PDB file of N, CA, C and O in Angstrom:
ATOM      1  N   MET A   1      77.813-215.533  12.871  1.00  0.00           N
ATOM      2  CA  MET A   1      78.322-214.524  11.974  1.00  0.00           C
ATOM      3  C   MET A   1      79.567-213.896  12.612  1.00  0.00           C
ATOM      4  O   MET A   1      79.538-213.542  13.791  1.00  0.00           O
ATOM      5  N   PRO A   2      80.660-213.753  11.851  1.00  0.00           N
ATOM      6  CA  PRO A   2      81.864-213.121  12.404  1.00  0.00           C
ATOM      7  C   PRO A   2      81.562-211.709  12.891  1.00  0.00           C
ATOM      8  O   PRO A   2      80.678-211.054  12.340  1.00  0.00           O
ATOM      9  N   PRO A   3      82.274-211.220  13.913  1.00  0.00           N
ATOM     10  CA  PRO A   3      81.960-209.922  14.512  1.00  0.00           C
ATOM     11  C   PRO A   3      82.048-208.741  13.545  1.00  0.00           C
ATOM     12  O   PRO A   3      81.307-207.773  13.713  1.00  0.00           O
ATOM     13  N   ASN A   4      82.926-208.786  12.539  1.00  0.00           N
ATOM     14  CA  ASN A   4      83.067-207.667  11.613  1.00  0.00           C
ATOM     15  C   ASN A   4      82.244-207.828  10.348  1.00  0.00           C
ATOM     16  O   ASN A   4      82.301-206.974   9.463  1.00  0.00           O
ATOM     17  N   HIS A   5      81.492-208.893  10.247  1.00  0.00           N
ATOM     18  CA  HIS A   5      80.701-209.159   9.045  1.00  0.00           C
ATOM     19  C   HIS A   5      79.317-208.523   9.176  1.00  0.00           C
ATOM     20  O   HIS A   5      78.615-208.730  10.166  1.00  0.00           O
ATOM     21  N   LYS A   6      78.945-207.756   8.172  1.00  0.00           N
ATOM     22  CA  LYS A   6      77.613-207.147   8.163  1.00  0.00           C
ATOM     23  C   LYS A   6      76.699-208.009   7.298  1.00  0.00           C
ATOM     24  O   LYS A   6      77.118-208.463   6.233  1.00  0.00           O
ATOM     25  N   PRO A   7      75.455-208.246   7.730  1.00  0.00           N
ATOM     26  CA  PRO A   7      74.553-209.094   6.954  1.00  0.00           C
ATOM     27  C   PRO A   7      74.156-208.435   5.630  1.00  0.00           C
ATOM     28  O   PRO A   7      74.187-207.213   5.485  1.00  0.00           O
ATOM     29  N   SER A   8      73.789-209.275   4.685  1.00  0.00           N
ATOM     30  CA  SER A   8      73.268-208.828   3.399  1.00  0.00           C
ATOM     31  C   SER A   8      71.753-208.967   3.417  1.00  0.00           C
ATOM     32  O   SER A   8      71.205-209.819   4.118  1.00  0.00           O
ATOM     33  N   VAL A   9      71.083-208.123   2.642  1.00  0.00           N
ATOM     34  CA  VAL A   9      69.623-208.134   2.591  1.00  0.00           C
ATOM     35  C   VAL A   9      69.186-208.175   1.139  1.00  0.00           C
ATOM     36  O   VAL A   9      69.788-207.517   0.290  1.00  0.00           O
ATOM     37  N   ILE A  10      68.136-208.946   0.841  1.00  0.00           N
ATOM     38  CA  ILE A  10      67.503-208.944  -0.475  1.00  0.00           C
ATOM     39  C   ILE A  10      66.080-208.443  -0.288  1.00  0.00           C
ATOM     40  O   ILE A  10      65.338-208.943   0.558  1.00  0.00           O
ATOM     41  N   ILE A  11      65.710-207.457  -1.083  1.00  0.00           N
ATOM     42  CA  ILE A  11      64.362-206.892  -1.047  1.00  0.00           C
ATOM     43  C   ILE A  11      63.683-207.252  -2.365  1.00  0.00           C
ATOM     44  O   ILE A  11      64.241-207.015  -3.436  1.00  0.00           O
ATOM     45  N   VAL A  12      62.495-207.819  -2.290  1.00  0.00           N
ATOM     46  CA  VAL A  12      61.742-208.170  -3.493  1.00  0.00           C
ATOM     47  C   VAL A  12      60.746-207.057  -3.762  1.00  0.00           C
ATOM     48  O   VAL A  12      59.822-206.828  -2.980  1.00  0.00           O
ATOM     49  N   GLY A  13      60.945-206.367  -4.877  1.00  0.00           N
ATOM     50  CA  GLY A  13      60.064-205.278  -5.280  1.00  0.00           C
ATOM     51  C   GLY A  13      60.747-203.931  -5.135  1.00  0.00           C
ATOM     52  O   GLY A  13      61.156-203.545  -4.041  1.00  0.00           O
ATOM     53  N   ALA A  14      60.867-203.216  -6.254  1.00  0.00           N
ATOM     54  CA  ALA A  14      61.553-201.921  -6.260  1.00  0.00           C
ATOM     55  C   ALA A  14      60.573-200.760  -6.320  1.00  0.00           C
ATOM     56  O   ALA A  14      60.894-199.689  -6.836  1.00  0.00           O
ATOM     57  N   GLY A  15      59.382-200.980  -5.793  1.00  0.00           N
ATOM     58  CA  GLY A  15      58.398-199.900  -5.745  1.00  0.00           C
ATOM     59  C   GLY A  15      58.695-198.943  -4.604  1.00  0.00           C
ATOM     60  O   GLY A  15      59.812-198.897  -4.088  1.00  0.00           O
ATOM     61  N   GLU A  16      57.687-198.184  -4.218  1.00  0.00           N
ATOM     62  CA  GLU A  16      57.848-197.172  -3.165  1.00  0.00           C
ATOM     63  C   GLU A  16      58.419-197.761  -1.881  1.00  0.00           C
ATOM     64  O   GLU A  16      59.400-197.250  -1.339  1.00  0.00           O
ATOM     65  N   PHE A  17      57.811-198.827  -1.401  1.00  0.00           N
ATOM     66  CA  PHE A  17      58.243-199.392  -0.123  1.00  0.00           C
ATOM     67  C   PHE A  17      59.580-200.124  -0.239  1.00  0.00           C
ATOM     68  O   PHE A  17      60.420-200.014   0.654  1.00  0.00           O
ATOM     69  N   GLY A  18      59.786-200.868  -1.323  1.00  0.00           N
ATOM     70  CA  GLY A  18      61.047-201.580  -1.495  1.00  0.00           C
ATOM     71  C   GLY A  18      62.223-200.634  -1.615  1.00  0.00           C
ATOM     72  O   GLY A  18      63.250-200.829  -0.966  1.00  0.00           O
ATOM     73  N   ALA A  19      62.080-199.605  -2.444  1.00  0.00           N
ATOM     74  CA  ALA A  19      63.168-198.642  -2.630  1.00  0.00           C
ATOM     75  C   ALA A  19      63.429-197.851  -1.353  1.00  0.00           C
ATOM     76  O   ALA A  19      64.582-197.623  -0.989  1.00  0.00           O
ATOM     77  N   ALA A  20      62.367-197.432  -0.675  1.00  0.00           N
ATOM     78  CA  ALA A  20      62.532-196.680   0.571  1.00  0.00           C
ATOM     79  C   ALA A  20      63.194-197.534   1.644  1.00  0.00           C
ATOM     80  O   ALA A  20      64.037-197.051   2.400  1.00  0.00           O
ATOM     81  N   THR A  21      62.811-198.798   1.708  1.00  0.00           N
ATOM     82  CA  THR A  21      63.427-199.704   2.677  1.00  0.00           C
ATOM     83  C   THR A  21      64.910-199.880   2.374  1.00  0.00           C
ATOM     84  O   THR A  21      65.738-199.861   3.285  1.00  0.00           O
ATOM     85  N   ALA A  22      65.246-200.052   1.101  1.00  0.00           N
ATOM     86  CA  ALA A  22      66.658-200.202   0.722  1.00  0.00           C
ATOM     87  C   ALA A  22      67.455-198.965   1.117  1.00  0.00           C
ATOM     88  O   ALA A  22      68.544-199.083   1.678  1.00  0.00           O
ATOM     89  N   CYS A  23      66.928-197.793   0.831  1.00  0.00           N
ATOM     90  CA  CYS A  23      67.630-196.545   1.199  1.00  0.00           C
ATOM     91  C   CYS A  23      67.838-196.464   2.702  1.00  0.00           C
ATOM     92  O   CYS A  23      68.921-196.111   3.168  1.00  0.00           O
ATOM     93  N   SER A  24      66.812-196.788   3.450  1.00  0.00           N
ATOM     94  CA  SER A  24      66.890-196.720   4.905  1.00  0.00           C
ATOM     95  C   SER A  24      67.932-197.703   5.452  1.00  0.00           C
ATOM     96  O   SER A  24      68.720-197.356   6.332  1.00  0.00           O
ATOM     97  N   LEU A  25      67.926-198.914   4.930  1.00  0.00           N
ATOM     98  CA  LEU A  25      68.900-199.913   5.389  1.00  0.00           C
ATOM     99  C   LEU A  25      70.322-199.492   5.050  1.00  0.00           C
ATOM    100  O   LEU A  25      71.224-199.645   5.874  1.00  0.00           O
ATOM    101  N   LEU A  26      70.534-198.965   3.850  1.00  0.00           N
ATOM    102  CA  LEU A  26      71.878-198.522   3.465  1.00  0.00           C
ATOM    103  C   LEU A  26      72.348-197.353   4.319  1.00  0.00           C
ATOM    104  O   LEU A  26      73.510-197.305   4.724  1.00  0.00           O
ATOM    105  N   LYS A  27      71.458-196.419   4.593  1.00  0.00           N
ATOM    106  CA  LYS A  27      71.820-195.262   5.420  1.00  0.00           C
ATOM    107  C   LYS A  27      72.164-195.676   6.846  1.00  0.00           C
ATOM    108  O   LYS A  27      72.952-195.007   7.515  1.00  0.00           O
ATOM    109  N   SER A  28      71.577-196.778   7.314  1.00  0.00           N
ATOM    110  CA  SER A  28      71.831-197.211   8.693  1.00  0.00           C
ATOM    111  C   SER A  28      73.269-197.670   8.893  1.00  0.00           C
ATOM    112  O   SER A  28      73.789-197.608  10.007  1.00  0.00           O
ATOM    113  N   GLY A  29      73.921-198.130   7.822  1.00  0.00           N
ATOM    114  CA  GLY A  29      75.288-198.618   7.935  1.00  0.00           C
ATOM    115  C   GLY A  29      75.422-199.985   8.574  1.00  0.00           C
ATOM    116  O   GLY A  29      76.538-200.450   8.801  1.00  0.00           O
ATOM    117  N   ARG A  30      74.315-200.635   8.866  1.00  0.00           N
ATOM    118  CA  ARG A  30      74.369-201.926   9.556  1.00  0.00           C
ATOM    119  C   ARG A  30      74.398-203.122   8.610  1.00  0.00           C
ATOM    120  O   ARG A  30      74.506-204.265   9.055  1.00  0.00           O
ATOM    121  N   TYR A  31      74.301-202.861   7.297  1.00  0.00           N
ATOM    122  CA  TYR A  31      74.218-203.957   6.331  1.00  0.00           C
ATOM    123  C   TYR A  31      75.360-203.864   5.331  1.00  0.00           C
ATOM    124  O   TYR A  31      75.718-202.774   4.885  1.00  0.00           O
ATOM    125  N   GLY A  32      75.931-205.016   4.980  1.00  0.00           N
ATOM    126  CA  GLY A  32      77.031-205.055   4.032  1.00  0.00           C
ATOM    127  C   GLY A  32      76.575-204.774   2.621  1.00  0.00           C
ATOM    128  O   GLY A  32      77.263-204.087   1.866  1.00  0.00           O
ATOM    129  N   SER A  33      75.428-205.296   2.262  1.00  0.00           N
ATOM    130  CA  SER A  33      74.876-205.029   0.940  1.00  0.00           C
ATOM    131  C   SER A  33      73.361-205.141   1.003  1.00  0.00           C
ATOM    132  O   SER A  33      72.801-205.879   1.813  1.00  0.00           O
ATOM    133  N   VAL A  34      72.719-204.387   0.123  1.00  0.00           N
ATOM    134  CA  VAL A  34      71.266-204.435  -0.015  1.00  0.00           C
ATOM    135  C   VAL A  34      70.982-204.599  -1.500  1.00  0.00           C
ATOM    136  O   VAL A  34      71.380-203.759  -2.307  1.00  0.00           O
ATOM    137  N   THR A  35      70.297-205.673  -1.866  1.00  0.00           N
ATOM    138  CA  THR A  35      69.968-205.962  -3.254  1.00  0.00           C
ATOM    139  C   THR A  35      68.458-205.889  -3.424  1.00  0.00           C
ATOM    140  O   THR A  35      67.701-206.440  -2.624  1.00  0.00           O
ATOM    141  N   ILE A  36      68.032-205.200  -4.475  1.00  0.00           N
ATOM    142  CA  ILE A  36      66.599-205.115  -4.778  1.00  0.00           C
ATOM    143  C   ILE A  36      66.332-205.932  -6.039  1.00  0.00           C
ATOM    144  O   ILE A  36      66.998-205.747  -7.057  1.00  0.00           O
ATOM    145  N   LEU A  37      65.357-206.833  -5.966  1.00  0.00           N
ATOM    146  CA  LEU A  37      64.920-207.615  -7.124  1.00  0.00           C
ATOM    147  C   LEU A  37      63.540-207.133  -7.547  1.00  0.00           C
ATOM    148  O   LEU A  37      62.664-206.920  -6.709  1.00  0.00           O
ATOM    149  N   ASP A  38      63.354-206.964  -8.848  1.00  0.00           N
ATOM    150  CA  ASP A  38      62.054-206.551  -9.361  1.00  0.00           C
ATOM    151  C   ASP A  38      61.826-207.235 -10.702  1.00  0.00           C
ATOM    152  O   ASP A  38      62.779-207.514 -11.430  1.00  0.00           O
ATOM    153  N   ARG A  39      60.576-207.502 -11.027  1.00  0.00           N
ATOM    154  CA  ARG A  39      60.257-208.175 -12.278  1.00  0.00           C
ATOM    155  C   ARG A  39      60.431-207.267 -13.488  1.00  0.00           C
ATOM    156  O   ARG A  39      60.613-207.753 -14.604  1.00  0.00           O
ATOM    157  N   ALA A  40      60.379-205.965 -13.281  1.00  0.00           N
ATOM    158  CA  ALA A  40      60.481-205.018 -14.388  1.00  0.00           C
ATOM    159  C   ALA A  40      61.921-204.907 -14.876  1.00  0.00           C
ATOM    160  O   ALA A  40      62.859-204.969 -14.081  1.00  0.00           O
ATOM    161  N   GLN A  41      62.093-204.744 -16.182  1.00  0.00           N
ATOM    162  CA  GLN A  41      63.432-204.553 -16.733  1.00  0.00           C
ATOM    163  C   GLN A  41      63.860-203.095 -16.623  1.00  0.00           C
ATOM    164  O   GLN A  41      65.052-202.804 -16.525  1.00  0.00           O
ATOM    165  N   THR A  42      62.898-202.179 -16.639  1.00  0.00           N
ATOM    166  CA  THR A  42      63.180-200.761 -16.422  1.00  0.00           C
ATOM    167  C   THR A  42      62.241-200.264 -15.329  1.00  0.00           C
ATOM    168  O   THR A  42      61.105-200.721 -15.206  1.00  0.00           O
ATOM    169  N   LEU A  43      62.734-199.336 -14.556  1.00  0.00           N
ATOM    170  CA  LEU A  43      61.950-198.814 -13.434  1.00  0.00           C
ATOM    171  C   LEU A  43      61.632-197.353 -13.663  1.00  0.00           C
ATOM    172  O   LEU A  43      62.437-196.627 -14.247  1.00  0.00           O
ATOM    173  N   PRO A  44      60.480-196.915 -13.217  1.00  0.00           N
ATOM    174  CA  PRO A  44      59.453-197.715 -12.545  1.00  0.00           C
ATOM    175  C   PRO A  44      58.689-198.575 -13.539  1.00  0.00           C
ATOM    176  O   PRO A  44      58.559-198.221 -14.711  1.00  0.00           O
ATOM    177  N   ALA A  45      58.188-199.703 -13.062  1.00  0.00           N
ATOM    178  CA  ALA A  45      57.352-200.565 -13.897  1.00  0.00           C
ATOM    179  C   ALA A  45      56.083-199.782 -14.264  1.00  0.00           C
ATOM    180  O   ALA A  45      55.431-199.203 -13.395  1.00  0.00           O
ATOM    181  N   MET A  46      55.750-199.771 -15.521  1.00  0.00           N
ATOM    182  CA  MET A  46      54.641-198.934 -15.980  1.00  0.00           C
ATOM    183  C   MET A  46      53.292-199.321 -15.374  1.00  0.00           C
ATOM    184  O   MET A  46      52.386-198.489 -15.318  1.00  0.00           O
ATOM    185  N   ASP A  47      53.144-200.554 -14.925  1.00  0.00           N
ATOM    186  CA  ASP A  47      51.876-200.958 -14.326  1.00  0.00           C
ATOM    187  C   ASP A  47      51.923-200.955 -12.797  1.00  0.00           C
ATOM    188  O   ASP A  47      50.992-201.427 -12.146  1.00  0.00           O
ATOM    189  N   ALA A  48      53.001-200.427 -12.229  1.00  0.00           N
ATOM    190  CA  ALA A  48      53.131-200.386 -10.766  1.00  0.00           C
ATOM    191  C   ALA A  48      52.309-199.243 -10.175  1.00  0.00           C
ATOM    192  O   ALA A  48      52.131-198.201 -10.807  1.00  0.00           O
ATOM    193  N   ALA A  49      51.824-199.446  -8.984  1.00  0.00           N
ATOM    194  CA  ALA A  49      51.063-198.399  -8.302  1.00  0.00           C
ATOM    195  C   ALA A  49      51.913-197.154  -8.090  1.00  0.00           C
ATOM    196  O   ALA A  49      51.387-196.042  -8.049  1.00  0.00           O
ATOM    197  N   SER A  50      53.213-197.330  -7.957  1.00  0.00           N
ATOM    198  CA  SER A  50      54.103-196.199  -7.709  1.00  0.00           C
ATOM    199  C   SER A  50      54.394-195.386  -8.970  1.00  0.00           C
ATOM    200  O   SER A  50      55.111-194.388  -8.907  1.00  0.00           O
ATOM    201  N   CYS A  51      53.855-195.794 -10.097  1.00  0.00           N
ATOM    202  CA  CYS A  51      54.136-195.123 -11.369  1.00  0.00           C
ATOM    203  C   CYS A  51      53.018-194.151 -11.747  1.00  0.00           C
ATOM    204  O   CYS A  51      52.815-193.896 -12.934  1.00  0.00           O
ATOM    205  N   ASP A  52      52.319-193.624 -10.812  1.00  0.00           N
ATOM    206  CA  ASP A  52      51.188-192.755 -11.094  1.00  0.00           C
ATOM    207  C   ASP A  52      51.251-191.554 -10.166  1.00  0.00           C
ATOM    208  O   ASP A  52      51.351-191.723  -8.951  1.00  0.00           O
ATOM    209  N   ILE A  53      51.196-190.344 -10.712  1.00  0.00           N
ATOM    210  CA  ILE A  53      51.267-189.156  -9.855  1.00  0.00           C
ATOM    211  C   ILE A  53      49.914-188.806  -9.245  1.00  0.00           C
ATOM    212  O   ILE A  53      49.807-187.806  -8.535  1.00  0.00           O
ATOM    213  N   ASN A  54      48.898-189.589  -9.498  1.00  0.00           N
ATOM    214  CA  ASN A  54      47.563-189.288  -8.988  1.00  0.00           C
ATOM    215  C   ASN A  54      47.249-190.022  -7.692  1.00  0.00           C
ATOM    216  O   ASN A  54      46.111-190.433  -7.471  1.00  0.00           O
ATOM    217  N   LYS A  55      48.228-190.185  -6.855  1.00  0.00           N
ATOM    218  CA  LYS A  55      48.014-190.845  -5.568  1.00  0.00           C
ATOM    219  C   LYS A  55      47.598-189.829  -4.506  1.00  0.00           C
ATOM    220  O   LYS A  55      47.984-188.662  -4.555  1.00  0.00           O
ATOM    221  N   VAL A  56      46.823-190.288  -3.573  1.00  0.00           N
ATOM    222  CA  VAL A  56      46.442-189.453  -2.446  1.00  0.00           C
ATOM    223  C   VAL A  56      47.242-189.922  -1.238  1.00  0.00           C
ATOM    224  O   VAL A  56      47.160-191.085  -0.843  1.00  0.00           O
ATOM    225  N   VAL A  57      48.005-189.023  -0.660  1.00  0.00           N
ATOM    226  CA  VAL A  57      48.769-189.344   0.543  1.00  0.00           C
ATOM    227  C   VAL A  57      48.166-188.509   1.659  1.00  0.00           C
ATOM    228  O   VAL A  57      47.993-187.297   1.525  1.00  0.00           O
ATOM    229  N   ARG A  58      47.856-189.156   2.734  1.00  0.00           N
ATOM    230  CA  ARG A  58      47.204-188.465   3.855  1.00  0.00           C
ATOM    231  C   ARG A  58      47.771-188.981   5.155  1.00  0.00           C
ATOM    232  O   ARG A  58      48.456-190.004   5.177  1.00  0.00           O
ATOM    233  N   TYR A  59      47.490-188.283   6.237  1.00  0.00           N
ATOM    234  CA  TYR A  59      47.943-188.798   7.532  1.00  0.00           C
ATOM    235  C   TYR A  59      46.805-189.306   8.403  1.00  0.00           C
ATOM    236  O   TYR A  59      47.068-189.844   9.478  1.00  0.00           O
ATOM    237  N   ASP A  60      45.576-189.161   7.995  1.00  0.00           N
ATOM    238  CA  ASP A  60      44.451-189.485   8.886  1.00  0.00           C
ATOM    239  C   ASP A  60      44.041-190.963   8.816  1.00  0.00           C
ATOM    240  O   ASP A  60      42.922-191.295   8.424  1.00  0.00           O
ATOM    241  N   TYR A  61      44.966-191.831   9.202  1.00  0.00           N
ATOM    242  CA  TYR A  61      44.701-193.260   9.280  1.00  0.00           C
ATOM    243  C   TYR A  61      44.285-193.616  10.701  1.00  0.00           C
ATOM    244  O   TYR A  61      44.614-192.905  11.650  1.00  0.00           O
ATOM    245  N   ALA A  62      43.569-194.705  10.839  1.00  0.00           N
ATOM    246  CA  ALA A  62      43.129-195.143  12.163  1.00  0.00           C
ATOM    247  C   ALA A  62      44.315-195.566  13.037  1.00  0.00           C
ATOM    248  O   ALA A  62      44.300-195.373  14.253  1.00  0.00           O
ATOM    249  N   ASP A  63      45.323-196.135  12.414  1.00  0.00           N
ATOM    250  CA  ASP A  63      46.502-196.596  13.143  1.00  0.00           C
ATOM    251  C   ASP A  63      47.476-195.422  13.313  1.00  0.00           C
ATOM    252  O   ASP A  63      47.999-194.914  12.321  1.00  0.00           O
ATOM    253  N   PRO A  64      47.726-194.984  14.550  1.00  0.00           N
ATOM    254  CA  PRO A  64      48.616-193.842  14.778  1.00  0.00           C
ATOM    255  C   PRO A  64      50.025-194.043  14.211  1.00  0.00           C
ATOM    256  O   PRO A  64      50.641-193.088  13.738  1.00  0.00           O
ATOM    257  N   MET A  65      50.538-195.272  14.255  1.00  0.00           N
ATOM    258  CA  MET A  65      51.874-195.516  13.726  1.00  0.00           C
ATOM    259  C   MET A  65      51.896-195.297  12.209  1.00  0.00           C
ATOM    260  O   MET A  65      52.854-194.731  11.682  1.00  0.00           O
ATOM    261  N   TYR A  66      50.849-195.741  11.504  1.00  0.00           N
ATOM    262  CA  TYR A  66      50.782-195.555  10.055  1.00  0.00           C
ATOM    263  C   TYR A  66      50.654-194.072   9.721  1.00  0.00           C
ATOM    264  O   TYR A  66      51.248-193.601   8.751  1.00  0.00           O
ATOM    265  N   SER A  67      49.893-193.343  10.509  1.00  0.00           N
ATOM    266  CA  SER A  67      49.768-191.891  10.313  1.00  0.00           C
ATOM    267  C   SER A  67      51.110-191.201  10.474  1.00  0.00           C
ATOM    268  O   SER A  67      51.445-190.310   9.694  1.00  0.00           O
ATOM    269  N   GLU A  68      51.880-191.602  11.474  1.00  0.00           N
ATOM    270  CA  GLU A  68      53.190-191.016  11.697  1.00  0.00           C
ATOM    271  C   GLU A  68      54.140-191.334  10.549  1.00  0.00           C
ATOM    272  O   GLU A  68      54.909-190.472  10.124  1.00  0.00           O
ATOM    273  N   LEU A  69      54.091-192.569  10.043  1.00  0.00           N
ATOM    274  CA  LEU A  69      54.922-192.930   8.897  1.00  0.00           C
ATOM    275  C   LEU A  69      54.559-192.091   7.669  1.00  0.00           C
ATOM    276  O   LEU A  69      55.447-191.662   6.932  1.00  0.00           O
ATOM    277  N   ALA A  70      53.277-191.856   7.446  1.00  0.00           N
ATOM    278  CA  ALA A  70      52.838-191.020   6.319  1.00  0.00           C
ATOM    279  C   ALA A  70      53.331-189.589   6.497  1.00  0.00           C
ATOM    280  O   ALA A  70      53.768-188.964   5.531  1.00  0.00           O
ATOM    281  N   ARG A  71      53.269-189.069   7.707  1.00  0.00           N
ATOM    282  CA  ARG A  71      53.740-187.704   7.968  1.00  0.00           C
ATOM    283  C   ARG A  71      55.238-187.590   7.678  1.00  0.00           C
ATOM    284  O   ARG A  71      55.687-186.623   7.062  1.00  0.00           O
ATOM    285  N   ILE A  72      56.000-188.579   8.123  1.00  0.00           N
ATOM    286  CA  ILE A  72      57.436-188.589   7.878  1.00  0.00           C
ATOM    287  C   ILE A  72      57.718-188.703   6.376  1.00  0.00           C
ATOM    288  O   ILE A  72      58.585-188.008   5.846  1.00  0.00           O
ATOM    289  N   ALA A  73      56.983-189.577   5.702  1.00  0.00           N
ATOM    290  CA  ALA A  73      57.179-189.772   4.259  1.00  0.00           C
ATOM    291  C   ALA A  73      56.911-188.487   3.491  1.00  0.00           C
ATOM    292  O   ALA A  73      57.682-188.131   2.601  1.00  0.00           O
ATOM    293  N   ILE A  74      55.842-187.791   3.817  1.00  0.00           N
ATOM    294  CA  ILE A  74      55.524-186.543   3.132  1.00  0.00           C
ATOM    295  C   ILE A  74      56.632-185.517   3.358  1.00  0.00           C
ATOM    296  O   ILE A  74      57.000-184.784   2.440  1.00  0.00           O
ATOM    297  N   GLY A  75      57.156-185.466   4.565  1.00  0.00           N
ATOM    298  CA  GLY A  75      58.280-184.578   4.840  1.00  0.00           C
ATOM    299  C   GLY A  75      59.498-184.912   3.987  1.00  0.00           C
ATOM    300  O   GLY A  75      60.178-184.016   3.488  1.00  0.00           O
ATOM    301  N   GLU A  76      59.767-186.199   3.823  1.00  0.00           N
ATOM    302  CA  GLU A  76      60.894-186.629   2.990  1.00  0.00           C
ATOM    303  C   GLU A  76      60.641-186.306   1.518  1.00  0.00           C
ATOM    304  O   GLU A  76      61.537-185.831   0.820  1.00  0.00           O
ATOM    305  N   TRP A  77      59.418-186.566   1.050  1.00  0.00           N
ATOM    306  CA  TRP A  77      59.104-186.332  -0.367  1.00  0.00           C
ATOM    307  C   TRP A  77      59.123-184.848  -0.731  1.00  0.00           C
ATOM    308  O   TRP A  77      59.263-184.506  -1.905  1.00  0.00           O
ATOM    309  N   ASN A  78      58.986-183.979   0.241  1.00  0.00           N
ATOM    310  CA  ASN A  78      59.030-182.544  -0.027  1.00  0.00           C
ATOM    311  C   ASN A  78      60.456-182.007  -0.113  1.00  0.00           C
ATOM    312  O   ASN A  78      60.647-180.809  -0.322  1.00  0.00           O
ATOM    313  N   LYS A  79      61.446-182.857   0.043  1.00  0.00           N
ATOM    314  CA  LYS A  79      62.842-182.423  -0.057  1.00  0.00           C
ATOM    315  C   LYS A  79      63.199-182.150  -1.530  1.00  0.00           C
ATOM    316  O   LYS A  79      62.603-182.738  -2.433  1.00  0.00           O
ATOM    317  N   PRO A  80      64.160-181.268  -1.763  1.00  0.00           N
ATOM    318  CA  PRO A  80      64.514-180.866  -3.131  1.00  0.00           C
ATOM    319  C   PRO A  80      64.855-182.020  -4.076  1.00  0.00           C
ATOM    320  O   PRO A  80      64.573-181.932  -5.271  1.00  0.00           O
ATOM    321  N   GLU A  81      65.454-183.097  -3.567  1.00  0.00           N
ATOM    322  CA  GLU A  81      65.858-184.192  -4.453  1.00  0.00           C
ATOM    323  C   GLU A  81      64.678-184.921  -5.093  1.00  0.00           C
ATOM    324  O   GLU A  81      64.867-185.675  -6.047  1.00  0.00           O
ATOM    325  N   TRP A  82      63.464-184.708  -4.583  1.00  0.00           N
ATOM    326  CA  TRP A  82      62.273-185.334  -5.137  1.00  0.00           C
ATOM    327  C   TRP A  82      61.457-184.387  -6.010  1.00  0.00           C
ATOM    328  O   TRP A  82      60.385-184.756  -6.489  1.00  0.00           O
ATOM    329  N   LYS A  83      61.956-183.171  -6.219  1.00  0.00           N
ATOM    330  CA  LYS A  83      61.221-182.199  -7.028  1.00  0.00           C
ATOM    331  C   LYS A  83      60.933-182.797  -8.411  1.00  0.00           C
ATOM    332  O   LYS A  83      61.818-183.359  -9.056  1.00  0.00           O
ATOM    333  N   GLY A  84      59.701-182.665  -8.843  1.00  0.00           N
ATOM    334  CA  GLY A  84      59.291-183.224 -10.125  1.00  0.00           C
ATOM    335  C   GLY A  84      58.808-184.653 -10.044  1.00  0.00           C
ATOM    336  O   GLY A  84      58.291-185.193 -11.022  1.00  0.00           O
ATOM    337  N   ILE A  85      58.970-185.273  -8.881  1.00  0.00           N
ATOM    338  CA  ILE A  85      58.525-186.648  -8.675  1.00  0.00           C
ATOM    339  C   ILE A  85      57.328-186.705  -7.740  1.00  0.00           C
ATOM    340  O   ILE A  85      56.384-187.463  -7.965  1.00  0.00           O
ATOM    341  N   TYR A  86      57.377-185.893  -6.688  1.00  0.00           N
ATOM    342  CA  TYR A  86      56.285-185.851  -5.701  1.00  0.00           C
ATOM    343  C   TYR A  86      55.582-184.512  -5.798  1.00  0.00           C
ATOM    344  O   TYR A  86      56.222-183.460  -5.809  1.00  0.00           O
ATOM    345  N   TYR A  87      54.275-184.558  -5.869  1.00  0.00           N
ATOM    346  CA  TYR A  87      53.456-183.338  -5.933  1.00  0.00           C
ATOM    347  C   TYR A  87      52.475-183.356  -4.786  1.00  0.00           C
ATOM    348  O   TYR A  87      51.684-184.291  -4.660  1.00  0.00           O
ATOM    349  N   GLN A  88      52.511-182.345  -3.954  1.00  0.00           N
ATOM    350  CA  GLN A  88      51.600-182.313  -2.819  1.00  0.00           C
ATOM    351  C   GLN A  88      50.288-181.675  -3.226  1.00  0.00           C
ATOM    352  O   GLN A  88      49.379-181.553  -2.405  1.00  0.00           O
TER     353      GLN A  88
END
């Protein structure tokens, strides 16, 4: 790869994890483009797990790394830009 060329990434699935991964990769500045592919024509897909406000988010997982990721995610979801989307 040429020294000034940034790699491109394709993410399959525009749900919670796919969209969050795309945002994180774009914010890093290390990628030239990030493309998300999803089967739905409009998002969120009505049958997707991410399309329901009745989810339980917790930090008490057996895996400490997963617990830390949940703690960070909850902190992010409590930011003003997610108002009306995330309910604690």
